[in-house]
Phi, psi and omega in degrees: 000142171287155181307319180294323178294316179299318180296318180297320180292320179295316180295331182285345181294130178206158180292145179239155179283149181300322183291343182269359182304127180091350179284177185297314179296320178296319180295325176295321176298316179297323178298318177299313180299316183294319179294318178294324178298311180295321177298319180296318180295314180294321180293320180295326180292339179249006179071029184238029184275003184300322181299314182296318180296322178295321179294316180296324179286314184299319182265009176052052184261352179295315175300326178296315180296320179295320177299318178295322179298314180294321183297314182289331175296317178294318178303317184296326185260344182248311186277315187297317175301326178293321177302315184295338181273346182285133183294327183271012178271091177231079187299131176294328179215144177274001184302310179299323180295315180300324180298319180293316179298322183287339184300318179299317180296321181295317183291314182294329177293318178296316179296322178300321182291322187263342184287357174299335185267135181300322182298324179294316180299318180292325182288346178294332179051229186294334182291349178300326179296320177295322179292320177298316178299317180299312180298322178297318179298319181290321180289327175296319176297320180294319180293334180277359183295143179287163187281353182266014177085000179275134181280152178255118178257149181303146184297332183283348186257098182234086183284168175305156188304319185291342179259353187302309184296317179298318181295319180294315179298317181295319179299319179296313182292324177298319180297323178292323177293322178297326176299316179295317179299316180298320179298320178295325176295319180292339175298337185253027185302330182291336183247003180286150174295153182303324181295327179291318178296316178300319180299315183288318188273315188258316180292312184256348181049056184298325178304317180290326177294322178293327175298320177301319180292323176296317183295312189261341173041073185295345178269017177223137179206165176248132181222121181054039177080001181249142178278129178237141178231149182266119178213142177053041173081011181207157175275134181233141172287130183263122177295154185306322183289344182253005187290341179265000180285140178282131176275170178300322181291320174302316181299321180298318180295313181295321179294321177296320177296318177302315182295320185279331185263332185261349178291130179303322181294319179292322180296328178288329186264336186279141182266104180275065179280184185302315181294309181300319180297315181295324178292315182295325181292345174298335182295336183300327181291337182267347183275072179277166178299323180296318179293317182293328176299327181277332178223084187303334180299342180292346175301319180296320178294322178298317178297316181299316181292324177296320178291320180297327183294334186247004181231165173246103181299151179294145178297154181297149180291135180268077178278148175278108183233131172279101187277133174284155176235150178295143187240336188297308183295316180298321180297314181295318181295317180292320182297325184253008181302131180079000183249006188300315181293321179296319178296318180299316179295321177299318183287330176300317183282318191262338188241311190259023172229058183288153175282168178299322180295319179295320179296317180296318180297315181293322179297322178295318180297318181287332175296325177288320179294312181265065179291155183299317181296322179294317180297321179293323180293329181276343184297133182290333182252134178287148180297148182244150178296135180291343182264309187250347177087357178283165180300133186243147180243353183244145181233145180301127183283347181271300184274339180061017180245319185274140180248155177211157181267320176217163180294000000 
């Protein structure tokens, strides 16, 4: 995107009503988010994302994005199950539904890309508490995942059969993005408001939740005797020589633990009672020499745990603090309480029963947004020659699918 285009898209971001999810105005908003998302990924790959972060901070759009994230999460768990129970819900196409489900993934992906910057975290202001709560819900879901690589979806979320697999995969990937966002938030523990620290340490007990993720490692599983790990959006078989290598997701968990346990401010606020202490000491079994070689900072965590094992830390200081509470999710729930079925009926008529012309028009717009060249630029893996398997730079001009290195 040109700078003027990026600015126009950022300025166009605005909060939408829950009942409008999937409508024409809402789809235009989603299109803005998707274009900014792709722009952010491409800019980050070249180290030029500073402009986008400045625009998001200048126009105070991070709270807007967090509000949209919470809104679509509520739609998924409140409105969609209601839609599925309505007798007249016979969607001509699952495309509009998929767009709403995908909206959450697009926003969390954009936030993951930009939350690396301290200015973005600070610009979230009071909405940061809602984002922390959101990440906690996703990590709790992730920790509950079974060991065979199957994702666990909330019981209230039962989509039509054709969307079930897509919804499960998306839920899993969203949870992994939430892990990254949370880790970036913990990078700023020294400058976070006290209410945010209290929320992470005492309300949600994130250190113990992160220990659960280290123990059960939901992005790793064994299938037919082979170890598989989830990286770059797909499950990969790990060769024996690479099985001790730390993945990016492993690194995110360990870095978040380092931030939460070694920060002096966090140590003053966290309650190291018997349960918390016993959970944290489980980490000692995972701090092998091989792991520490890959992330040397873990030596400090190892020392801290050794000290924790033989001492009784002082209880946290009981300061009188007027604690803030998250407001976005509570506001949306209260505003729409008792209206879930009415909203679902409204959306059946106005949103999820599009005409053939409307579907064709929307498909053309999305074909322009998701152009082939853009998708290739975003792909984590470079194309390979169909003959020899080496990295390829030329593509067949007829089928536009096969790649080759030389004629």
